[in-house]
N, C-alpha and C positions, 0 to 999 in steps of 0.2 A: 540554587542548591542543586548539586549533581544528583543524578539518578542513583548512583552507588548500588547498582543491581547486577554488576558483572556482565553487562550487555553493552554492545556498541552498535550505533546506527550510522552507517556511512551513506551520506546523501549524494546520489549520482545525478541529480538534476531532475526537474519536473516532478514526477511522482515515484521515481525509482529509488529504492532503499535497499542496501545490503546490511543485514542484521547478523551479528555474531553473538551467539548465545553463551550462557555460562557453561554449558556442556560442550562447547567447541563446535556447535553446528553453525552452518552458514545458510541464511535464508535470503533469497532475492525476491523483493516485492515488486511486481510489475516490470517484467524484463524489457526495458527499452533503453539500450545502451549504444549499440552500434550506430543507429540512425538518430539518436537523441542529440540535438544540437547543443544542449546544455550539459551533456555528460563530459567530464574531463577526458582529454585524449588518452591518458594513461589507463583508462578503464573501458575503452571503446571496443576492444577485442574480447572474444569469449575467453581466450587464454588469460588475459590480464585480470579477469574476475576471480580466478582461482577456483578451487573446488567449491561446488554448491551441493547442499544436502536437500534443499527444498526450494521450489519456485512457486510463489503464490501469485495468481493472476486475478485481479479484481474484475476486469472485463476486457473485451477483445479489440477495442479501438487501437489504432496504430500507435498512439502516443502512450500506450501502456503495454502492449503485447506484440508490437511489430517484430521484435527479435526473439520471441518465445521459442520458435522452432530452432534457430541457430544456437541459442543458449542451452536448450534442452539437448540438442545433438551433441554439444560439447561436454555435457554433464549427464550422460545416460543413466547414471544411478540416482540422480536427483528426483525426488518425488515432486511431480507437477500437480498442484492443487488448483482446481477451477470449478466453476459451476458445471453441472452434468453435460449440458449441450455444447458448451465451449470445449470441454474435454473430449467429447466425441469427435468434434471437428478436428481438434489437434491430433487425435489418434489417426485420422485418415491421412494426415500429413506426415506421420512417422513418429510421433511422440509415443514412447513405450511405457513409461512408468507413471501413468496417470492415476491419481487418487481421486475418484469421483466423490462429489458430495453436493448438497444443496442447502438452501437457506434454512437456518434453525438447527442444523445438524452440527455435531462435533466429532472429530476423529483425532486420534493421537498417532503421530508419526515420529518415531525415534525419540519418544519422551516429550514431545511438544504437542500440546493440545490446541487444535485449530477449530474455531467455531465460525461458521459462515453466517453473515448477517445481511439484513436488508440494506440496499443502497438504491436511492432514487435517481436513476440514470438509464442510459440505453447501452446496448452492446451489439456490435456487428463486425463482420470482416468483409473484405473484398476478395472474392474467389472467382477466378476466370472471368473477370469483367463484371461480375454481379455482386451486389451488396446482399449479404446473407445475415439474417439474425441468428445469433448463437447463444440463446438463453438470455439471462438478465444480468445486469451489473450487480456486484455484491461487495461487501466489506468483510473484514476478518477481525475477530478477537483472538489473540494468540497468547497462550499461557506457556511460559518457558519452564525449563527444568527446575528452577529455584522458586517458581511461583510468580515471578514477575510477569505482569499481564499488560499488554498494550493493544490498542484498537487502531487498525488501519482502515480508514473509512473508504478509501478508493474515491472515485468521482461520485459525489452525491449532493443533493440538496439537504438542508437541515430537515429533520423530521422528529416529531414528538416522541416517538418510541426509542430515541436515543436514551431516554430516561430508563427504559427497561434494561439496556445494556449496562447502565450504571448499577442498577439494582441486582442484576444477575451476575455480572462478571467483575465489577469494580476495577476498571482499567486504571493504571497508574500513569500512562502516557497515551496521548492521542495523536495520530498522524492525520491531519485535517486539511482538505483542499480549501484554499482561500482566494483563488484567482478570479472568481466571478465569471460571468458569461456562460460557461459550460457547467459550472459547479456553484456551490454557495460561495459568497464573497465574505469579506471580513465581518460585516454586521451579522450575517447568518451564522458564521463560524463562532462568533462570540456567544450566541445563544446555544449552539451545539456544545460548547465548553461547559456551560451551566447545566445543560441536560445530562451530560456525561459525568459531571462531578469531578472532572480532572483539574489538576493545577499545573500540569506539564503538557506542552503542546509543541509538536514539530510540524510547521506549516509545509504543505506540498501543493503542487499544481498551481504555480504562479510564476510570473516573470519570464516564462519560456517563450511566449508569443505576445505580440503587442495587445491583443484583445484581452489578455489576462491581466486586468488592472489592479486586482487586490494585492495588498502589500502587508508584510508583518507589522509595519508601523501602524497601518490602518486597523489591523486586528488588535494591537495593543490599545489603541484609542477606544475601539468599540468595546473592549473587554476590561476597561480600566477600573470597573467596579468589582472585579473578581479578586478576592484577597489571595495573596501569595502565588499569583499566576506566573509561571515561567514559560516564555515563548522562545524556543530555540530556532532562530532564523539562520539555518546553515547555508553556506554557499556550496555549490556543487564541488565535491571532493573533500568537504569537511566532515568530521566525525563527532557525534555526540557519544561520550563515554559514560 
């Protein structure tokens, strides 16, 4: 069953998603395009991404935010949303339009409500040869102009409080990592689906590197007891409309 919510999700490989909202806004989740080996060539340049209104960063590992500075520089009017410490570091590198927040908080930017959620993962950058911790990894619940709500988990293990996200925000679609090794795998993601109460899932963070062994088929098998579940296994460059 299609989403039918006037929203498109363009999968750019690994965990990078470009969302076009009912109000014509363009949101990039985890800006890793230029250096992303899974990103289709036609989207690897900042110019090819087109106008961006918001950049959401779940954490600062290279495979999620390596191109944050370049993408932000090419879109100086785009609101950059990240956890407080990561944003502070980005500002020292020239990011101008940072919208600070922290876990549990909600802010509305251009009619889009963004709630920052817990994620069980780490976050760091390499700066002048040193590894620096820049806050913690997060996820996001995003409510668009027409009320359509999706959950972008970022890199995380499954955690029981995903049930609170279900009760509080009622997401209609979940972007869940399934690759295993660095995040939850298919078995854990199947439990996350139950906790979240969603029936539509867009898998992320898999197949990009050999150690990411989780697959959409394994997720389907692990979640075979969930009624009416739709798993959208997009290839990089494909769009969920």
